[in-house]
MARBA-3410 file (N, C-alpha, C, O; in Angstrom, 1 decimal):
230
166.8,26.1,-4.5,165.5,25.5,-4.3,165.7,24.1,-5.2,166.2,24.1,-6.3 ~ 165.1,22.8,-4.3,165.2,21.6,-4.6,163.9,21.4,-5.5,162.8,22.0,-5.4 ~ 164.1,20.4,-6.4,162.9,19.7,-6.9,162.9,18.3,-7.0,163.9,17.6,-7.2 ~ 162.0,17.9,-6.8,161.8,16.0,-7.2,162.5,15.6,-8.5,162.9,16.4,-9.3 ~ 162.5,14.5,-8.5,163.0,13.9,-9.6,161.7,14.0,-10.9,161.7,14.4,-12.1
160.8,13.6,-10.1,159.4,13.8,-11.2,159.2,15.2,-11.7,158.6,15.2,-12.8 ~ 159.4,16.3,-11.2,159.3,17.5,-11.2,160.4,17.8,-12.3,160.0,18.4,-13.3 ~ 161.5,17.5,-12.3,162.8,17.8,-12.9,162.4,17.2,-14.3,162.9,17.7,-15.2 ~ 161.6,16.1,-14.7,161.4,15.6,-16.0,160.1,16.1,-16.6,159.8,15.9,-17.8 ~ 159.5,16.8,-15.7,158.3,17.6,-16.4,158.7,18.6,-17.4,159.8,19.1,-17.2
157.9,19.0,-18.5,158.2,20.0,-19.7,157.6,21.1,-18.9,156.9,21.0,-17.9 ~ 157.9,22.1,-19.5,157.3,23.4,-18.8,156.1,24.1,-19.8,156.2,24.2,-21.0 ~ 155.1,24.4,-18.9,153.7,24.7,-19.8,153.8,26.4,-19.2,154.2,26.8,-18.1 ~ 153.4,27.0,-20.1,153.2,28.7,-19.9,152.3,28.8,-19.0,151.3,28.1,-19.1 ~ 152.4,29.8,-18.0,151.6,30.5,-17.1,150.4,31.2,-17.9,150.8,31.6,-19.0
149.3,31.4,-17.5,148.1,32.3,-18.3,148.4,33.3,-17.6,149.4,33.4,-16.9 ~ 147.2,34.4,-17.8,147.4,35.8,-17.1,147.3,35.7,-15.8,146.5,35.0,-15.3 ~ 148.4,36.7,-14.7,148.1,36.8,-13.6,147.5,38.2,-13.5,148.1,39.2,-13.8 ~ 146.1,38.1,-12.8,145.5,39.2,-12.6,145.7,39.7,-11.1,145.1,40.7,-10.7 ~ 146.4,39.2,-10.4,146.9,39.6,-9.0,145.7,39.1,-8.1,144.8,38.4,-8.5
145.7,39.7,-6.6,145.1,39.7,-5.8,143.6,40.2,-6.3,143.4,41.0,-7.2 ~ 142.4,39.5,-5.4,141.4,40.3,-5.2,141.5,41.5,-4.5,142.1,41.5,-3.4 ~ 141.0,42.6,-4.9,140.9,43.9,-3.9,140.2,44.0,-2.8,139.0,43.7,-2.8 ~ 140.6,44.4,-1.8,139.7,44.3,-0.3,139.4,46.0,-0.3,140.1,46.9,-0.9 ~ 138.3,46.0,0.5,138.2,47.4,1.0,138.9,47.8,2.3,138.9,47.2,3.4
139.7,48.9,2.0,140.4,49.4,3.0,140.5,51.0,3.0,141.1,51.7,2.2 ~ 139.7,51.3,4.2,139.7,53.0,4.5,139.1,53.6,3.2,139.9,54.3,2.6 ~ 138.1,53.4,2.6,137.4,53.8,1.4,138.0,53.7,0.4,137.9,54.6,-0.4 ~ 138.9,52.8,0.1,139.6,52.4,-1.3,139.7,51.2,-1.5,140.0,50.7,-0.4 ~ 139.7,50.4,-2.4,139.8,49.1,-3.0,141.2,48.7,-3.2,141.7,49.1,-4.2
141.9,47.7,-2.3,143.3,47.5,-2.4,143.6,46.3,-2.6,143.3,45.4,-1.9 ~ 144.5,46.2,-3.7,145.3,44.9,-3.9,146.7,44.6,-3.1,147.8,44.7,-3.5 ~ 146.1,44.0,-2.0,147.2,43.9,-1.1,148.2,42.7,-1.4,147.7,41.6,-1.4 ~ 149.6,43.0,-1.8,150.5,42.2,-2.1,151.8,42.2,-0.9,152.6,41.3,-0.8 ~ 151.9,43.2,-0.3,152.7,43.4,0.9,152.2,43.7,2.0,151.1,44.2,1.9
152.7,43.6,3.3,152.3,44.0,4.4,152.2,45.5,4.7,151.5,45.8,5.7 ~ 152.6,46.5,4.0,152.6,47.8,4.0,151.1,48.3,3.2,150.6,49.4,3.4 ~ 150.7,47.3,2.4,149.4,47.5,2.0,148.2,47.3,2.9,147.1,47.5,2.4 ~ 148.3,47.0,4.1,147.5,46.8,4.9,147.2,47.8,6.1,148.0,48.1,7.0 ~ 145.7,48.5,6.0,145.5,49.4,6.7,144.1,49.5,7.1,143.2,49.4,6.3
144.0,49.6,8.5,142.5,49.7,9.1,142.6,49.5,10.7,143.6,49.1,11.4 ~ 141.1,49.9,11.1,141.0,49.7,12.6,140.0,48.7,12.7,138.9,48.8,12.0 ~ 140.3,47.6,13.6,139.2,46.6,13.7,139.7,46.0,15.3,140.8,46.3,15.8 ~ 138.7,44.9,15.8,138.9,44.4,16.8,138.7,42.8,16.8,138.0,42.2,15.9 ~ 139.5,42.1,17.8,139.4,40.6,17.7,139.3,40.4,19.1,139.8,41.0,20.0
138.3,39.1,19.3,138.2,38.5,20.6,138.7,37.3,21.1,138.3,36.4,20.4 ~ 139.3,37.1,21.7,140.1,35.8,22.0,139.8,35.3,23.5,139.5,36.1,24.4 ~ 139.9,33.8,23.5,139.7,33.3,24.9,141.0,32.2,25.0,141.6,31.7,24.1 ~ 141.2,32.0,26.4,142.3,31.2,26.6,141.8,29.3,26.7,140.7,28.8,26.6 ~ 142.9,28.7,26.7,142.6,27.5,26.6,141.6,26.9,27.6,140.7,26.3,27.0
141.6,27.1,29.0,140.4,26.6,29.9,139.3,27.4,29.8,138.4,27.1,30.7 ~ 139.2,28.5,28.9,138.1,29.3,28.7,138.1,30.2,30.0,137.0,30.8,30.3 ~ 139.0,30.4,30.7,138.8,31.2,32.0,138.7,32.6,31.9,137.9,33.2,32.6 ~ 139.5,33.3,30.7,139.5,34.7,30.3,139.1,35.1,29.2,139.0,34.2,28.3 ~ 138.9,36.3,28.8,138.7,36.6,27.5,139.4,38.1,27.2,139.8,38.8,28.1
139.5,38.4,25.9,140.5,39.4,25.5,139.8,40.3,24.4,139.5,39.8,23.4 ~ 139.5,41.3,24.6,139.2,42.1,23.3,140.3,43.3,23.2,140.6,44.1,24.0 ~ 140.8,43.0,21.7,142.0,43.6,21.1,141.4,44.5,20.0,140.4,44.1,19.3 ~ 142.2,45.7,19.9,141.3,46.7,19.0,142.8,47.5,18.6,143.4,48.1,19.5 ~ 143.2,47.2,17.2,144.2,47.7,16.5,144.0,48.9,15.6,142.9,48.9,15.0
144.8,50.0,15.6,144.6,50.6,14.4,146.0,50.8,13.6,147.0,51.4,13.9 ~ 145.8,50.1,12.4,146.9,49.8,11.2,147.2,50.7,10.5,146.3,51.2,9.8 ~ 148.2,51.2,10.3,148.2,52.4,9.2,149.4,51.9,8.4,150.5,51.9,8.9 ~ 149.3,51.5,7.0,150.3,51.1,6.1,151.2,50.0,6.7,152.5,50.1,6.7 ~ 150.6,49.0,7.1,151.1,47.7,7.7,151.7,47.8,9.2,152.3,46.8,9.8
151.5,49.1,9.8,152.4,49.4,10.9,151.4,49.6,12.2,150.7,50.6,12.0 ~ 151.2,49.0,13.4,150.3,48.9,14.4,150.9,50.5,15.2,152.0,50.6,15.7 ~ 150.0,51.4,15.1,150.1,52.6,15.6,149.4,52.9,16.8,150.0,53.6,17.7 ~ 148.2,52.4,17.1,147.6,52.3,18.2,146.9,50.8,18.7,146.6,49.9,17.9 ~ 146.9,50.7,20.1,146.5,49.5,20.4,145.8,49.6,21.8,146.1,50.3,22.8
144.5,48.7,21.8,143.7,49.0,22.9,143.5,47.5,23.6,142.7,46.7,23.0 ~ 143.9,47.1,24.6,143.7,45.8,25.1,142.7,45.7,26.4,143.0,46.2,27.5 ~ 141.6,45.1,26.1,140.5,44.8,27.0,140.5,43.2,27.7,140.3,42.3,26.9 ~ 140.7,43.0,28.8,140.6,42.0,29.5,139.3,41.7,30.4,138.5,42.6,30.7 ~ 139.2,40.4,30.7,138.1,40.0,31.7,138.2,38.6,32.0,138.5,37.7,31.2
138.1,38.5,33.4,138.1,37.1,33.9,139.3,36.3,34.3,139.4,35.1,34.7 ~ 140.3,37.1,34.0,141.9,36.5,34.7,142.8,37.5,34.9,143.2,38.3,34.1 ~ 143.1,37.4,36.3,144.5,38.5,36.8,145.5,38.2,36.0,146.2,39.2,35.6 ~ 145.9,37.0,35.7,147.0,37.0,34.8,147.3,37.6,33.7,148.2,38.3,33.4 ~ 145.9,37.3,32.9,145.8,38.2,31.6,146.1,39.5,31.6,146.9,40.0,30.9
145.3,40.1,32.8,145.5,41.6,32.9,147.1,42.1,32.9,147.4,43.1,32.3 ~ 147.8,41.5,33.5,149.4,41.8,33.7,149.8,41.5,31.8,150.5,42.2,31.1 ~ 149.2,40.4,31.5,149.6,39.9,30.0,149.4,41.1,29.1,150.2,41.4,28.3 ~ 148.0,42.0,29.3,147.8,42.8,28.8,148.7,44.2,28.4,148.9,44.9,27.4 ~ 149.3,44.3,30.1,150.0,45.3,30.0,151.3,45.3,29.0,151.7,46.2,28.3
151.8,43.9,29.1,153.0,43.8,28.2,152.5,43.9,26.8,153.2,44.4,25.9 ~ 151.1,43.2,26.4,151.0,43.5,24.9,150.9,44.8,24.5,151.4,45.1,23.4 ~ 150.3,45.6,25.4,150.1,47.3,24.6,151.2,47.8,24.5,151.3,48.9,23.9 ~ 152.6,47.4,25.2,153.7,48.0,25.2,154.3,47.3,23.8,154.9,48.0,23.0 ~ 154.1,46.0,23.6,154.8,45.1,22.6,154.4,45.5,21.3,155.2,45.8,20.4
153.0,45.6,21.0,152.5,45.8,19.8,152.6,47.1,18.9,152.6,47.1,17.7 ~ 152.6,48.1,19.6,152.6,49.4,19.0,154.1,49.4,18.1,155.1,49.0,18.6 ~ 154.0,49.8,16.9,155.4,49.7,16.3,155.7,48.9,15.5,156.4,49.1,14.6 ~ 155.2,47.6,15.8,155.3,46.2,14.9,154.2,46.4,13.6,153.2,47.0,13.5 ~ 154.9,45.4,12.7,154.0,45.4,11.7,152.9,44.3,12.1,153.1,43.4,12.9
151.8,44.5,11.4,150.7,43.2,11.6,151.3,41.8,11.5,150.9,40.9,12.3 ~ 152.1,41.5,10.7,152.6,40.2,10.5,153.7,39.9,11.9,153.9,38.8,12.4 ~ 154.3,41.0,12.5,155.3,40.8,13.5,154.5,40.4,14.7,154.8,39.5,15.3 ~ 153.4,41.2,15.0,152.3,41.2,16.0,151.8,39.5,15.9,151.9,38.7,16.8 ~ 151.5,39.2,14.6,150.7,38.0,14.7,151.6,36.8,15.3,151.2,36.0,16.1
153.2,36.8,14.8,154.1,36.1,15.4,154.7,36.4,16.6,155.8,35.9,16.9 ~ 154.2,37.2,17.4,154.9,37.7,18.7,154.0,37.1,19.9,152.8,37.3,20.0 ~ 154.6,36.4,20.7,154.1,35.9,21.9,153.7,36.8,22.8,154.5,37.4,23.4 ~ 152.3,37.0,22.9,151.5,38.1,23.7,151.4,37.5,25.1,150.6,37.9,25.9 ~ 152.2,36.5,25.4,152.0,35.8,26.6,150.7,35.1,27.2,150.8,34.0,27.8
149.8,35.5,27.0,148.5,35.2,27.4,147.6,34.3,25.9,147.5,34.9,24.8 ~ 147.1,33.2,26.2,146.3,32.7,25.0,145.6,33.3,24.7,145.6,33.5,23.5 ~ 144.4,34.0,25.6,143.5,34.9,24.8,143.8,36.1,24.3,143.0,36.6,23.6 ~ 144.9,36.6,24.6,145.4,37.7,23.8,145.9,37.4,22.3,145.7,38.1,21.3 ~ 146.7,36.3,22.4,147.2,35.8,21.3,146.3,35.5,20.3,146.5,36.0,19.2
145.1,34.6,20.7,143.8,34.0,19.9,143.1,35.7,19.7,142.7,35.9,18.6 ~ 143.0,36.3,20.4,142.4,37.8,19.7,143.4,38.3,18.6,142.8,38.8,17.6 ~ 144.5,38.2,18.6,145.5,38.8,17.6,145.3,37.9,16.3,145.4,38.4,15.2 ~ 144.9,36.6,16.5,144.6,35.9,15.2,143.5,36.6,14.7,143.5,37.2,13.6 ~ 142.3,36.6,15.6,141.1,36.9,15.1,141.1,37.9,14.2,140.7,37.9,13.0
141.7,38.9,14.8,141.9,40.4,14.2,142.7,40.4,13.0,142.6,41.3,12.1 ~ 143.8,39.5,13.0,144.4,39.3,11.8,143.6,38.7,10.4,143.8,39.1,9.3 ~ 142.9,37.9,10.8,141.9,37.4,9.7,140.9,38.5,9.1,140.6,38.5,7.9 ~ 140.4,39.5,10.1,139.6,40.5,9.5,140.1,41.4,8.6,139.6,41.7,7.6 ~ 141.6,41.9,9.5,142.3,43.0,8.6,143.0,42.4,7.2,143.3,43.2,6.3
143.2,41.2,7.1,143.6,40.8,5.9,142.6,40.4,4.6,142.8,40.3,3.4 ~ 141.5,40.3,5.3,140.6,40.1,4.2,139.6,41.3,3.9,138.7,41.2,3.0 ~ 139.9,42.4,4.6,139.2,43.7,4.2,137.9,43.8,5.0,137.0,44.6,4.6 ~ 137.8,43.0,6.3,136.4,43.0,7.0,136.7,44.0,8.2,136.4,43.7,9.3 ~ 137.4,45.0,7.9,137.5,46.0,9.0,136.4,46.8,9.7,135.3,46.5,9.2
136.5,47.6,10.6,135.3,48.5,11.0,135.5,49.7,10.3,134.6,50.6,10.3 ~ 136.9,50.0,9.6,137.2,51.2,8.8,137.3,50.9,7.0,138.0,51.5,6.2 ~ 136.4,49.6,6.8,136.8,49.3,5.2,136.3,50.3,4.5,136.9,50.6,3.5 ~ 135.1,51.0,4.8,134.5,51.9,3.7,134.6,53.3,4.4,133.9,54.3,4.1 ~ 135.4,53.4,5.1,135.6,54.8,6.0,137.2,55.8,5.3,138.5,55.8,5.5
136.5,56.4,4.4,137.8,57.4,3.7,138.7,57.7,4.8,138.5,58.0,6.0 ~ 140.1,57.4,4.2,141.1,57.8,5.2,141.0,57.1,6.5,141.6,57.5,7.5 ~ 140.0,55.8,6.7,140.2,55.5,8.3,139.7,56.0,9.3,138.7,56.7,9.2 ~ 140.4,55.9,10.5,140.1,56.5,11.8,141.6,57.1,12.2,142.7,56.5,12.0 ~ 141.5,58.3,12.7,142.8,58.7,13.4,143.1,58.0,14.7,142.5,57.4,15.5
144.6,58.3,14.5,145.2,57.6,15.8,144.6,58.0,17.1,144.5,59.2,17.1 ~ 144.0,57.4,18.3,143.5,57.9,19.1,141.6,57.5,19.3,140.7,57.6,20.2 ~ 141.5,57.1,17.9,139.9,56.5,17.8,139.6,55.4,18.8,138.5,55.2,19.2 ~ 140.9,54.7,19.2,140.6,53.5,19.9,139.9,53.6,21.3,139.1,52.8,21.8 ~ 140.4,55.2,22.1,140.1,55.5,23.2,138.1,55.9,23.1,137.4,56.1,24.0
137.9,55.9,22.0,136.4,56.2,21.9,135.6,55.2,22.2,134.4,55.2,22.5 ~ 136.2,54.2,22.0,135.3,52.7,22.3,135.0,52.6,24.0,134.3,51.8,24.6 ~ 136.0,53.6,24.7,135.7,53.7,26.2,135.0,54.5,26.7,134.7,54.5,27.8 ~ 134.5,55.5,25.9,133.5,56.4,26.4,134.0,57.4,27.3,135.2,57.5,27.4 ~ 133.3,58.2,27.8,133.8,59.2,28.8,134.1,58.6,30.1,133.4,57.7,30.6
135.2,58.9,30.7,135.8,58.5,31.7,136.7,57.2,31.4,137.1,56.5,32.4 ~ 137.1,56.9,30.2,138.1,56.0,29.8,138.1,54.9,30.6,139.0,54.6,31.3 ~ 136.9,54.2,30.4,136.8,52.9,31.1,135.9,51.9,30.3,134.9,52.3,29.7 ~ 136.3,50.6,30.3,135.9,49.5,29.4,134.3,49.5,30.0,134.1,49.8,31.1 ~ 133.1,49.0,28.9,132.2,48.8,29.6,132.0,47.3,29.9,132.1,46.4,29.1
131.5,47.2,31.1,131.7,45.9,31.6,130.0,45.4,32.3,129.2,46.0,33.0 ~ 129.9,44.2,31.8,128.6,43.7,32.4,128.7,42.5,33.0,129.2,41.5,32.5 ~ 128.2,42.6,34.4,128.3,41.3,35.3,127.1,40.9,36.2,126.6,41.5,37.1 ~ 126.8,40.0,35.9,125.2,39.4,36.0,125.5,38.2,37.0,126.6,37.5,36.7 ~ 124.8,37.9,38.0,125.0,36.5,38.5,123.5,35.9,38.9,122.6,36.7,39.2
123.3,34.6,39.0,122.1,34.2,39.0,122.2,32.8,39.8,123.2,32.1,39.8 ~ 121.0,32.3,40.5,120.9,30.9,40.9,119.4,30.7,40.6,118.7,31.7,40.4 ~ 119.0,29.6,40.5,117.7,29.0,40.2,116.8,29.3,41.5,115.6,29.7,41.5 ~ 117.4,28.9,42.6,116.4,29.3,44.0,116.5,30.7,44.3,115.6,31.0,45.0 ~ 117.4,31.5,44.0,117.4,33.0,44.3,117.3,34.1,43.0,117.5,35.3,43.2
117.1,33.6,41.8,117.1,34.8,41.1,118.4,35.3,40.7,119.5,34.9,41.2 ~ 118.2,36.4,39.7,119.4,37.3,39.1,119.9,38.2,40.1,119.4,38.5,41.2 ~ 120.9,38.7,39.6,121.7,39.9,40.7,122.3,40.7,39.3,123.1,40.2,38.6 ~ 121.7,42.0,39.2,122.5,42.8,38.6,123.9,43.5,39.3,123.8,44.2,40.3 ~ 124.9,43.1,38.8,125.9,43.6,39.4,126.9,45.0,38.9,127.5,45.8,39.6
126.9,44.9,37.2,127.6,45.9,36.9,127.2,46.1,35.3,127.5,45.3,34.5 ~ 126.6,46.9,35.1,126.3,47.4,33.6,127.0,48.4,33.0,128.0,49.0,33.5 ~ 126.5,48.4,31.8,127.4,49.3,30.7,127.4,50.8,31.5,128.4,51.5,31.4 ~ 126.3,51.3,32.1,126.3,52.6,32.5,127.1,52.8,33.9,127.4,53.9,34.3 ~ 127.6,51.6,34.6,128.5,51.6,35.7,127.8,50.6,36.7,126.9,49.8,36.5
128.7,50.8,38.0,128.5,49.7,39.2,127.0,49.8,39.6,126.6,50.9,39.8 ~ 126.1,48.6,39.7,124.8,48.9,40.4,124.8,48.8,41.6,125.4,47.8,42.1 ~ 123.9,49.9,42.3,124.0,50.1,43.5,122.9,49.3,44.3,123.1,48.7,45.3 ~ 121.6,49.4,43.6,120.6,48.4,43.9,119.5,48.2,42.8,119.5,49.1,42.0 ~ 118.8,47.3,42.6,118.0,47.0,41.8,116.4,47.0,42.2,116.0,46.5,43.2
115.5,47.7,41.3,114.1,47.8,41.5,113.3,46.8,41.2,113.3,46.4,40.0 ~ 112.6,46.2,42.1,111.6,45.3,41.9,109.8,45.9,41.9,109.4,46.9,42.4 ~ 109.2,45.0,41.3,107.9,45.3,41.3,107.4,44.5,42.2,108.0,43.9,43.0 ~ 105.7,44.6,42.0,105.0,43.7,43.3,105.2,41.9,43.0,105.0,40.9,43.7 ~ 105.7,41.9,41.8,105.9,40.4,41.6,107.2,40.0,42.0,107.5,38.8,41.9
108.1,40.8,42.3,109.8,40.8,42.8,110.6,40.6,41.5,111.7,40.0,41.5 ~ 110.0,41.1,40.2,110.9,41.3,39.2,111.6,42.4,38.9,111.3,43.6,39.1 ~ 112.5,42.1,38.5,113.5,43.6,38.0,112.8,44.4,37.2,112.4,44.0,36.1 ~ 112.6,45.8,37.6,112.0,46.6,36.5,113.3,48.0,36.3,113.1,48.9,35.5 ~ 114.4,48.0,37.0,115.2,49.0,36.9,116.5,49.1,37.7,116.7,48.1,38.4
117.1,49.6,37.8,118.3,50.0,38.7,118.9,51.1,39.0,118.9,52.0,38.2 ~ 119.6,51.3,40.0,120.6,52.5,40.3,121.8,52.1,40.3,122.3,51.1,40.9 ~ 122.5,53.1,39.6,124.0,52.9,39.3,124.9,54.2,39.6,124.5,55.3,39.8 ~ 126.2,53.9,39.7,127.3,55.0,40.1,128.0,54.9,38.6,128.0,53.8,38.1 ~ 128.5,55.8,38.0,129.4,55.7,36.9,130.8,56.0,37.5,131.1,57.0,37.9
131.6,54.8,37.3,132.6,55.1,38.0,134.0,55.8,37.4,135.0,56.2,38.0 ~ 133.8,55.8,36.0,134.5,56.5,35.6,134.4,57.9,35.3,135.4,58.6,35.1 ~ 133.3,58.4,35.4,132.9,60.0,35.4,133.3,60.2,37.0,133.8,61.3,37.3 ~ 132.9,59.3,38.1,133.4,59.7,39.5,134.9,59.7,39.7,135.4,60.6,40.5 ~ 135.6,59.0,39.1,137.1,59.0,39.4,137.4,60.4,38.5,138.5,60.9,38.8
136.8,60.8,37.6,137.7,62.0,37.0,137.4,63.0,37.8,138.2,63.9,37.8 ~ 136.4,63.2,38.6,135.6,64.4,39.4,136.7,64.5,40.6,137.3,65.6,40.9 ~ 136.8,63.1,41.2,137.8,63.1,42.3,139.1,63.3,42.2,139.8,63.6,43.1 ~ 139.8,62.9,40.8,141.1,63.7,40.1,140.8,64.9,40.4,141.5,65.4,41.3 ~ 139.9,65.8,39.7,139.9,67.2,39.6,139.8,67.9,40.8,139.9,69.2,40.8
139.6,67.1,42.0,139.6,67.9,43.4,138.1,67.9,44.2,137.7,68.5,45.2 ~ 137.3,67.0,43.2,135.9,67.4,44.1,136.2,66.6,45.3,137.4,66.2,45.5 ~ 135.2,66.4,46.1,135.0,65.9,47.2,134.6,64.5,47.2,133.4,64.5,46.8 ~ 135.0,63.1,47.6,134.8,61.7,47.1,133.2,61.6,47.0,132.6,61.3,46.1 ~ 132.6,62.1,48.5,131.3,61.7,48.3,130.5,62.7,47.7,129.3,62.6,47.9
130.7,63.6,47.1,130.0,64.8,46.5,130.0,64.3,45.0,128.9,64.2,44.5 ~ 131.1,64.0,44.2,131.5,63.2,43.3,130.7,61.7,43.3,130.3,61.3,42.2 ~ 130.5,61.1,44.3,129.9,59.6,44.2,128.1,60.1,43.8,127.5,59.6,42.9 ~ 127.8,61.2,44.7,126.1,61.6,44.6,126.2,62.1,43.2,125.2,61.6,42.5 ~ 127.0,62.7,42.7,126.7,63.5,41.2,126.8,62.5,40.2,126.4,62.6,39.1
127.4,61.4,40.6,127.4,60.5,39.6,126.6,59.3,39.3,126.8,58.5,38.4 ~ 125.4,59.3,40.3,124.5,58.3,40.5,123.5,58.7,39.3,123.3,59.8,38.9 ~ 122.9,57.4,38.7,121.9,57.6,37.9,120.8,56.5,37.9,121.1,55.5,38.5 ~ 119.5,56.6,37.2,118.8,55.3,37.2,118.6,54.7,35.9,118.8,55.4,34.9 ~ 118.1,53.5,35.7,117.7,53.2,34.5,116.5,52.2,34.7,116.4,51.4,35.7
115.3,52.4,33.7,114.3,51.4,33.8,113.0,52.5,34.7,113.1,53.7,34.8 ~ 112.1,51.6,35.1,111.2,52.2,36.1,111.8,51.9,37.5,111.4,51.1,38.4 ~ 112.8,52.7,37.7,113.3,52.5,39.1,112.4,53.2,40.0,111.8,52.5,40.9 ~ 112.2,54.4,39.7,111.4,55.4,40.8,109.9,54.5,41.0,109.4,53.6,40.3 ~ 109.4,54.9,42.3,108.2,54.2,42.9,108.2,52.7,42.6,107.2,52.2,42.0
109.1,52.1,42.9,109.2,50.5,42.7,108.6,49.8,44.2,108.5,50.5,45.2 ~ 108.3,48.7,44.0,107.8,47.9,45.3,108.7,48.0,46.4,108.5,48.3,47.6 ~ 109.9,47.6,45.7,111.1,47.4,46.5,112.4,47.5,46.1,112.6,47.5,44.8 ~ 113.7,47.8,47.1,114.6,47.8,46.1,116.0,46.8,47.0,116.1,46.8,48.3 ~ 116.5,46.3,46.5,117.3,45.2,46.6,118.9,45.6,46.4,119.2,46.0,45.3
119.9,45.4,47.5,121.3,45.3,47.1,121.8,43.8,46.5,121.9,42.8,47.1 ~ 122.1,44.0,45.3,122.2,43.0,44.6,123.3,41.9,45.4,123.3,40.7,45.3 ~ 124.1,42.7,46.1,125.6,42.2,46.7,125.2,41.5,48.0,125.9,40.5,48.3 ~ 124.2,41.9,48.7,123.6,41.7,50.1,122.7,40.8,50.4,122.6,40.0,51.3 ~ 121.9,41.1,49.4,120.1,40.6,49.8,119.9,39.7,48.9,118.9,39.1,48.8
END
């Protein structure tokens, strides 16, 4: 190690007590993390690319510094979707530091990794106060039944108003309007549940009809509108 001349000519002064790092909450414990293997927790990070064309939600389940589980959800960019496929293969088995310094191809995924690292390194994880954290596989619970990301897609113009295209419940078939032409509800099909039934051998038309539901004051509306055509 090299020292400047100024430092070489300085006298040595004794260092005071070293109390180590401040403890952070991790999976129901207070941990003084000094090494990568001291880090555990499940948390999320959200990132965006430079032109802000797409966004990524990254969920990692870290145990003793190693990424044991990864969930990559993307929105808005087809290239990012392919990058997410690569990232999902790359991330598991790496330490959290390795992952932070790995090129995950897409800026949005890289940014999500950075944001996630900040939370996990400072003890701001979802499992900070959960004893033993969450088991591997907990990331799938974010997807719910049907294992499909919850997506919201809305479109509107000043001239024609708003169109609900997809809600957390599923693909919007039509929206219900009252006498003043304001939206009061909608009918949807849960695509995840529908595909599960079709894969299980159900007739596609029957599966479609079984997975239809409504929200709000759908029944008895003054008018029903197909948001994609009307």
